C-alpha positions in Angstrom: -34.5 244.9 101.1 -32.3 247.6 99.8 -28.5 247.3 100.0 -28.0 251.0 99.8 -26.7 252.4 103.1 -27.3 256.0 104.1 -25.0 257.8 106.6 -27.0 259.7 109.1 -24.7 262.6 109.8 -21.9 262.5 107.3 -18.9 262.9 109.6 -16.7 260.5 107.7 -17.3 262.3 104.4 -16.6 265.6 106.2 -13.3 264.3 107.6 -12.2 263.1 104.2 -12.8 266.7 102.9 -10.9 268.5 105.7 -8.4 265.9 106.6 -5.3 267.9 105.6 -6.4 271.0 107.5 -7.3 268.9 110.6 -3.9 267.3 110.5 -2.1 270.6 110.0 -4.0 272.2 112.9 -3.4 269.2 115.3 0.3 269.1 114.4 0.6 272.8 115.2 -0.8 272.2 118.7 1.5 269.2 119.2 4.4 271.3 118.2 3.8 274.3 120.5 2.5 272.1 123.4 0.0 274.6 124.9 -2.7 272.0 125.4 -4.7 274.1 127.9 -6.0 277.5 126.7 -3.5 277.6 123.8 -3.7 280.2 121.1 -6.2 278.2 119.1 -8.8 278.8 121.8 -8.6 282.5 121.5 -8.6 282.3 117.7 -11.7 280.2 117.8 -13.4 282.5 120.3 -12.8 285.5 118.0 -14.1 283.6 115.0 -17.3 282.4 116.9 -18.1 285.9 118.2 -17.6 287.5 114.7 -19.8 285.0 113.0 -22.6 285.4 115.6 -22.3 289.2 115.8 -21.6 288.9 119.6 -19.0 290.9 121.5 -17.6 287.9 123.4 -17.4 284.1 122.9 -15.8 282.0 125.7 -14.8 278.5 124.8 -15.8 275.9 127.4 -15.7 272.2 127.9 -19.3 271.3 126.8 -22.7 272.8 126.0 -23.9 271.5 129.4 -21.1 273.4 131.2 -22.0 276.5 129.2 -25.6 276.3 130.6 -24.5 275.8 134.2 -22.0 278.6 134.0 -24.6 281.0 132.6 -26.8 280.2 135.6 -23.9 280.4 138.1 -22.9 283.9 136.8 -26.4 285.1 137.7 -26.2 283.6 141.2 -29.2 281.3 140.6 -29.6 278.6 143.2 -31.9 277.3 146.0 -35.4 278.9 146.0 -35.2 280.0 142.4 -37.4 278.8 139.6 -35.9 278.3 136.1 -38.4 277.7 133.3 -37.4 275.2 130.6 -39.3 273.5 127.8 -40.1 269.8 128.6 -39.6 268.5 125.0 -35.8 268.7 124.8 -32.6 267.0 126.0 -32.1 266.5 129.7 -29.2 269.0 130.1 -31.6 271.9 130.2 -33.2 270.7 133.5 -30.1 269.0 134.8 -28.1 272.1 135.2 -30.9 273.8 137.1 -31.0 271.0 139.6 -27.3 270.8 140.0 -27.3 274.4 141.3 -30.2 273.6 143.8 -32.7 275.6 141.8 -36.1 274.2 140.6 -37.0 273.5 137.0 -40.5 274.5 135.9 -41.5 272.6 132.8 -43.2 274.5 130.0 -45.1 273.3 127.0 -43.7 273.7 123.5 -45.3 274.9 120.3 -46.8 272.0 118.3 -45.4 273.3 115.0 -42.0 274.8 115.8 -41.2 272.4 118.8 -39.8 275.5 120.6 -41.0 276.9 123.9 -44.6 278.0 123.9 -44.4 281.6 125.0 -48.1 281.8 126.1 -47.7 278.8 128.3 -44.4 280.2 129.7 -46.2 283.5 130.6 -48.9 281.6 132.3 -46.5 279.4 134.3 -44.4 282.3 135.4 -47.5 284.0 136.7 -48.5 280.9 138.6 -45.2 280.5 140.3 -45.0 284.2 141.3 -48.5 284.1 142.8 -47.8 280.9 144.7 -44.8 282.5 146.3 -42.8 279.4 147.1 -40.2 280.0 144.4 -38.7 283.2 142.9 -38.9 283.2 139.1 -35.4 284.0 137.9 -34.6 282.7 134.5 -35.7 281.1 131.2 -33.7 278.6 129.2 -35.1 278.7 125.7 -34.0 275.8 123.5 -33.6 276.2 119.7 -34.8 272.7 119.1 -33.4 270.9 116.0 -31.6 274.1 114.9 -34.5 276.6 114.5 -34.4 279.8 116.6 -37.1 280.3 119.1 -39.3 283.4 119.2 -36.7 285.7 120.8 -38.7 288.9 120.2 -41.6 287.6 122.3 -39.3 286.0 124.8 -37.3 289.2 125.3 -40.5 291.2 126.0 -41.8 288.5 128.4 -38.5 288.2 130.3 -38.3 292.0 130.7 -41.8 292.2 132.0 -41.2 289.5 134.6 -37.5 290.4 135.4 -36.3 287.1 134.1 -32.8 286.3 132.8 -33.0 284.8 129.3 -30.5 282.1 128.3 -30.6 280.8 124.7 -29.8 277.1 124.6 -28.2 277.0 121.1 -26.8 273.5 121.4 -28.3 272.7 118.1 -28.6 276.1 116.4 -25.2 277.8 116.1 -25.2 279.0 112.5 -28.9 279.8 112.4 -30.5 283.2 112.0 -33.6 285.0 113.0 -34.2 288.0 110.7 -30.8 289.6 110.1 -29.4 288.5 113.5 -27.5 285.3 114.1 -27.9 282.9 116.9 -25.4 284.1 119.6 -26.7 287.6 119.6 -30.4 287.0 120.3 -30.3 286.7 124.1 -28.2 288.1 126.9 -26.4 284.8 127.1 -26.2 282.0 124.6 -24.9 278.5 125.2 -23.5 276.5 122.3 -22.5 272.9 122.1 -19.8 271.4 119.8 -20.7 267.7 120.5 -19.5 265.8 117.4 -23.0 265.4 115.8 -23.9 269.1 116.0 -23.8 271.2 112.8 -20.5 272.6 114.1 -19.0 269.7 116.0 -15.6 268.9 117.6 -14.0 265.4 117.9 -15.1 265.2 121.5 -17.0 267.5 123.8 -16.8 271.3 123.6 -19.0 274.4 123.9 -19.1 278.1 124.2 -20.9 281.0 125.9 -21.6 284.1 123.9 -22.6 287.5 125.3 -22.4 291.2 124.6 -22.0 292.0 128.3 -18.3 292.6 129.4 -19.0 291.8 133.1 -20.7 288.5 132.3 -17.9 287.6 129.9 -15.3 288.2 132.6 -17.4 286.0 135.0 -17.5 283.2 132.5 -13.7 283.3 132.0 -13.3 283.1 135.8 -15.8 280.4 136.3 -14.4 278.1 133.6 -11.0 278.1 135.4 -12.1 277.2 139.0 -13.3 280.8 139.7 -9.8 282.4 139.7 -9.3 286.1 139.6 -6.3 288.0 138.2 -4.0 285.7 140.1 -4.0 282.0 139.3 -4.3 281.2 143.0 -6.7 283.9 144.0 -10.1 282.2 143.8 -12.8 284.9 143.8 -15.9 282.9 143.1 -17.1 279.3 142.9 -16.0 277.9 139.6 -15.6 274.8 137.5 -12.9 273.1 135.5 -14.6 273.8 132.2 -12.0 274.9 129.8 -12.2 274.1 126.1 -9.2 271.8 125.0 -6.8 273.4 122.6 -6.9 270.4 120.3 -10.7 270.7 120.1 -10.4 274.4 119.3 -8.0 273.6 116.5 -10.3 271.0 115.1 -13.2 273.4 115.2 -11.1 276.0 113.3 -10.6 273.4 110.6 -14.3 272.7 110.5 -15.2 276.4 110.2 -13.5 276.4 106.8 -16.4 274.3 105.4 -19.2 275.4 107.8 -21.0 277.8 105.4 -20.9 275.2 102.6 -22.4 272.6 105.0 -25.1 274.9 106.2 -26.1 275.6 102.6 -26.1 271.8 101.9 -28.3 271.2 104.9 -30.8 273.7 103.7 -30.9 272.1 100.2 -31.5 268.7 101.7 -34.2 270.1 104.0 -35.9 271.7 101.0 -35.8 268.4 99.0 -37.3 266.6 102.0 -40.0 269.2 102.2 -40.9 268.8 98.6 -40.7 265.1 98.3 -42.5 264.3 101.6 -45.3 266.8 101.4 -48.6 265.1 101.9 -47.0 261.9 103.1 -45.9 263.0 106.6 -45.8 266.2 108.7 -42.7 268.0 107.7 -41.0 270.7 109.9 -42.7 274.1 110.1 -40.4 276.9 109.2 -40.5 280.1 111.2 -40.9 283.1 108.9 -37.8 285.2 108.2 -35.4 282.6 109.8 -32.8 280.2 108.8 -32.3 276.9 110.6 -29.0 275.2 111.2 -30.8 271.9 110.6 -29.2 269.9 113.4 -32.0 267.5 112.8 -34.8 267.1 110.2 -37.7 265.7 112.2 -40.9 264.5 110.7 -44.0 263.5 112.6 -45.6 260.1 111.9 -48.0 257.7 113.5 -46.8 254.2 114.1 -43.4 255.8 114.6 -41.5 252.7 115.8 -42.9 250.6 113.0 -41.9 253.3 110.4 -38.4 253.4 111.9 -38.0 249.6 111.5 -39.2 249.7 107.9 -36.7 252.4 107.1 -33.9 250.5 108.8 -34.7 247.6 106.5 -34.1 249.9 103.5 -30.8 251.1 104.8 -32.1 254.4 106.1 -31.0 255.2 109.7 -33.3 257.3 111.9 -33.3 258.6 115.5 -35.8 259.7 118.0 -35.4 263.1 119.7 -36.9 262.7 122.2 -38.8 259.6 123.3 -39.9 261.0 126.6 -40.4 264.6 127.7 -38.5 265.8 130.7 -41.5 266.1 133.0 -42.0 262.4 132.7 -38.3 261.4 133.2 -37.6 259.3 136.3 -35.2 261.9 137.8 -37.4 264.9 137.1 -41.0 263.6 137.4 -41.4 265.0 140.9 -40.9 268.5 139.5 -43.6 268.0 136.9 -47.4 267.5 137.1 -47.5 264.0 135.6 -48.9 262.4 132.4 -51.3 264.6 130.6 -50.0 267.9 132.0 -48.1 268.9 128.8 -50.0 267.1 126.1 -48.2 268.7 123.1 -44.7 267.5 124.4 -46.1 264.1 125.2 -47.7 263.6 121.8 -44.5 264.9 120.0 -42.5 262.3 121.9 -44.7 259.6 120.4 -44.5 260.8 116.8 -41.1 262.5 116.2 -38.6 260.8 113.9 -35.4 262.3 112.7 -34.2 261.5 109.1 -30.6 261.6 108.0 -29.3 265.2 107.9 -26.1 264.7 106.1 -24.7 267.6 104.2 -22.7 265.2 102.0 -25.7 263.0 101.1 -25.9 262.9 97.3 -29.1 263.4 95.3 -29.6 259.7 94.7 -29.3 259.0 98.4 -31.7 261.8 99.4 -34.3 260.5 96.8 -33.8 257.0 98.3 -34.6 258.3 101.8 -37.8 260.0 100.6 -39.0 257.0 98.6 -38.4 254.8 101.6 -40.3 257.1 103.9 -43.3 257.2 101.6 -43.3 253.4 101.4 -43.0 253.1 105.2 -46.0 255.3 106.0 -48.4 253.7 103.4 
């Protein structure tokens, strides 16, 4: 058994690097005392929008709140169908149900893990022909940091009059062609959960859009639906503001974000090279750059492999062990086992390796050697 311990995400090493800037930023907030919507929130919003090439970024309390706000602004609710990939985190269906709408689970592509646009097209047609629900929106998840096929999605959504939301909880910092995530869909929801490529020290999120009216709606919704007057409530809203302290921390993290994205890409390439032929490594979408929120391989005997890696000091994680259409809370909205075979098979085989931008070469080689031994 190896005594070498590998850090899965590298948050401690990151903090050691940016500790003085984090301390300075936090102290500034403590000194001015504007803990709700202080100046750091507007500063962060401007920085996020500029990086993404979007006109507006609105800081919110979490990626989940960003999703539900995007739906609320479009008036989506009871009787509406929202199409979501089944192989992803639960928030994408949760927000639909919280608004009284109905999630329609869609298959994912076996190589990219992102929404299967052909299956989406088919399911939208089926729902429209059945006539019980009105197709209204698509939530497309950029799983593990790689952008979905937004060119095809845009064409499909225009043809079916669907609103497209990019769930970029794992992909802020990624690119498709020469366009950054945040400018690939009419609305983009980002998450700053601590383990994300750009993560706060608590919950946080943002909505990005080029549309002035939507941006104004998001600003209103995040503060209880208020209008120009604090006590003039003009729409149903939430308490979904991004804390000033989290905005300050994110500004500190932005100073190293480009370096970390480059380091994630180097680690992913090393994994690609060293693990080729031993396991199924991630497929890369042409003309794109992933944010590498996770590096997920596909293996048989997944749980056995994970145990073997743990014994060698290599932490792993499973994203996700059960697709949403088979989750207890959502099963009645799906079609049961066997209905989305790709999602179901991926859930049995997916295994995330350490994606730590501060992992040194020796550590990365140790991970790869351990994987090769575990799958023999």
